N, C-alpha and C positions, 0 to 999 in steps of 0.2 A: 642185928645192925654190930658193924664191927666197934671192940673198943679203941676211943679216942685216944688212948694210950696207947695203945701195942703198935701205932702207925706213926707217931709222934718221933723224933727223935730224943734219945736220952742225953743228959749234960754230958752224959761219959763220952758217950757214938760224935758227941758235936767235937767234943776235945779230941779224941783220936784220928778224928778227918784231918781234925786245922794239923795233927800232927805231922799226918802222912802227905798232907800237900805242902809240907813246908820242907818233908826229905825229901821230895818230890823235884820242889824248886831247885835245890841246894844243889842236886846231882850238876854235875858236868852233861851242858849239853849236848859233847859229842853220846853220852851215855843216854840221855832221851830220845836223840833222833834215830828215825828206823835209815839204815839206807835203802837208799830208791832202787826197788825191782828192775834188772835190765831183763827185755823179753826180748829175746831173738827169736828172728822165724828159721827157718830151714823146711829144703824140700828134703826126703828122706834119699840121698843118695849121698854115697863113699867120698863126695865132695865137700860135706858139710863134717866130716873127720875130724879137725878143729877145736872146731865150737865141741863135740861129744866128748873131745880128749879134756879140753877144759873144765867141763860141768863132771864128768864124770872119776878124775885124778884128783881132783881141788885145785887147782891151780886157780879159780875167780874167788874161789871162798876164802884162801891166804893170799890176794890181793883187798882180802875185805869188800869183794863183790857179793852180790846177790843175783844170778845170771839165770833166769828161765829160760832152757830150749822151747821154745814150740813148734808144732811141726803141722802144716799146711799139703795141703795135697800138689799144689805146683806152686809156680814160682809166683805166676802171677797175684794167687792170693796174697802169697808172703808181703808182695809191694803192694796189692791193694791195702793191706792192715796198717803198712809204713805209713802210708799216705793218710789213712784213718786215725793214726794215734794210737794204735791198738799193740804195738811195737816198737823198739828204738833202734831195729838193724836188723839186718840180713847175715844168715850166716854163708860162708863157700859154698858152691853149686849153686847159690840162687841166680837163675839166667841174666845173663849183666844187660841183654836187652830188655828184658820187663824191666831190671831195674830205669835202664835209658826214656824207655813208656812212660815210668813213673815220673822223672824229669821234664819232661815234654810235660804231662796234668798238671804237675805238681810241680814251679821251675826251683829251684835248690832245694828239691826234695832231701836229698842223701848224697854221703859221701863214702866210696869206693877206697879201703880201707890194705883190701887184700885179695890176690885173682889166683885164678887160676886158668898155668897156663899150660896148654894141652898140644902136644904134635902127634908124629912120628915116633917118640919114642918115650912119652908121658902118652896112655894112652886112656882114655876117659870116651871120647865119640867115637861110633861105631855103626857102619851095617853087618844087619843082620839077618841069616833066613833059617829057615826049619832044617833039622841035622840030614835029611834025607832028601833036600830039596836040589833037583840038577842046577839050580842056578850059581852062576862060574863068575860071574861081574856085574858092578850094578848097572853096566847099557844091558841089560838082559831084564830089565827089570820095567821096559814100555810093557803097557797095557796090563800089567800088575797091580795088586793092592798091595800099596806099601803104607806104614804108620809109622807114627812118630809120638813121640814124648805130647803132654798139653801144652798150652800156650804159644803164643805167635813165632817167640824165640825154636822152637823146633821146628813149627810147620815150615818157616821159611827158609831153614837152613836146609830143610829135607828135601825141597823143593827143586832151591838153588843146586843141590846135590847132583842129584835126579835129571836138572837140566843142565849141568856140565858133562854128562855122558850122556849128553845127544837126546832127551827126552823132553820132547814136545809138550805144554799145560801141564806138568804133573797133576795128581789130586791126591792129596795127603791125610788118611785117617788117624785123628787124632785118639789117643788109646793112654789110661793112667799106666805109670812105666813102671810098677808089676803086674800088667796084663799082657806084656810085651810077647814072653817067653809061653804062656799058655797061649797065646791068638795063634801063633808060628804052630805050633804042637798039634793043634785045635783045627788048623787048617784056613784058620779065617781070615788069616792076613798069609802075604808072600814074603813079606817083607818087613823091616822094619829099621829109620832110623832112634837110634836111643842110645844111651850112657850105660859108663861101668855102672854099677857091676853084672849088669843085662846078662851081657854077652858069658860072664865067667859060668854064672847061675845053670844057664842055655847048655853050656860044653859041656857042666859037670852032671848034670842031669842027662844029659844026653840028648836034650831038645831041639839044641838050638845051634849054630858054628856061626863064625864072624867073615864075614862077606870081606872086609875089608875096616882097618883099623885108619884113628887119622884122617876123617873125611872131612874135614873142616878145612885143619890146614891144607890142604891139597887142592878142594873143590871148590873151596870160598877165597881163603885167602891168596891161593895160589903156589905157597910153598907150601910143600912138606914140614918144613923145618920150622915155621915159624907159630911163633906161639900162640893157641885158639886162648882168647881170657874168655872164655865161655861162661863160666859164672864168678860169681863177685860175693866178698861179705861187705857190708857198707853197716854205715851209720848212720839215723834222721839227723838235718844239722838240725829240726827244733831237737834232739837230746844233745846235738855237740854244742847249741847257744843254753841251751840250759844247765845244765853238767859237763861244762869242760873239763874240770879232772878229774870227774869219773869218768869221763867218754877218755878220756888219755888213759887211767889205770886200766879199762879195759882191753884197750887196744896194746899196750905194754903186753897182761895176762895174755891175750887171743895170738900175740906175735910168740910167747915162750911154747904156746899149745903147736903154733906152729914147727916151729922148731924142733919138737920135740917127735911130733910126727914126720919131719924128715931125717931126723936119725936114728929115733925107734920106733921103726917102724910094725918093729916086733908085738912091742909090747903093748902098740895104742889099739892094733887092729880088729883087738876082740871086742872096744867099745861100738862097733859097727852093729853089732848085732845088740839089736834093741830099738835101733833108732831108725834102722833101713830092715828091707823086707831078704836080706842079709843070715843065712845062717847059720848055728855055729861051724859048721864043718864045712866053710867056705870062705871066712873070714882068712885066711891065710894063703887063701888063692884071689884074691880081689888087685887088680895092677888101682895100683892109689896113684893120684891129680896130681900132676905137680901144683905147690902153695907160695905165692912172689906177692912181699910187701910192695906196696903201691911206691913207699921211701924207697924201694930199690929199683924200680922203672927203668929200664933204659929208656934211651931215646927211639928203638925200634920195640920196645915194647910197648909205649904209649901208640908208634904209629902204627902197629900192625893190632891194635884196643881199636883207634881210628877208624881205620881200612874195615874192621867188623860191623861199627858203628856206622861207618857209611851205607853197607848195605841193605840197611836197613831203611835210609835216609833214600838211596837210591831207589826205593819199590815203594817211597812212598806211605811205609808204614810210622817211620816217623815221621812226621808234617814238618820237623825240621831237622836240620841239620843237630847234632846233641855232640857238646866240646868235650872229649876224656880228660882233658889237663885238667879243666874246671873241676872236674870229678873227683879226682883224687884227694885222697889224704893223707899230706904227707907230716904223718906227726915227730 
């Protein structure tokens, strides 16, 4: 049996503990409190570059923020995590329609503070085929095996593109984005609706070629010059309500990262490595999407975004109309 004296605190220990406790209580509260972690979900594509940049350059840390980039296999998983309260927001590149569906499932779920405008100038969306494929136009894909990235946004948009090219009742196969080029090279599919950097990776590896860029603006929105806001960065309303000052600081720091990506792309491209499947020798080749803060949206931008959401409402994928204006965070 243990000596009782060995397990009882001595007077010296009690006094020492009391002094330590008093010292802790005497510290300023700001030093005792830990900065809450801000967990931001991302889908591993080039669109998430502002998040990668903010983390890797220390922009968030300089702002006194503890930001964790959390990787998910699909945009749908990112939104599900937001609904469950496991993360505080999404990075650019997260499918906007997935966030829209989240709004329907959980009204008031999140606010969008930055989005990715893409069109014929800012390449992001594309239809690709195998390098040696004889296919020269999307209209030739009738009866062919066409794939897309995972999630309702990708599948729906791929079907609309095919329909607008005269293909009736198209079927689309869902594939993880990392499998798009290998599936084409192996002859498992004939074409893929995908997002950069897939087309660039396929071209550099001489395994695939781009059939057409900017397919959403052209075929879904009806004007190749209109911005397609296919991916968005957002914060949950719960986080905005619980930590308004922290949220404001995060958006400000994220905005700095967006500015850095826009003005110094050559310096930040290297951060694509590790966060995406892009290899080091390809980071300089990948076309970067555009980035636009919600506070800078023009009426034309809002309408284009709304028209995009209305496609999903018209097809019954959205059970009701989702008001884009109400979802924008304009700090």
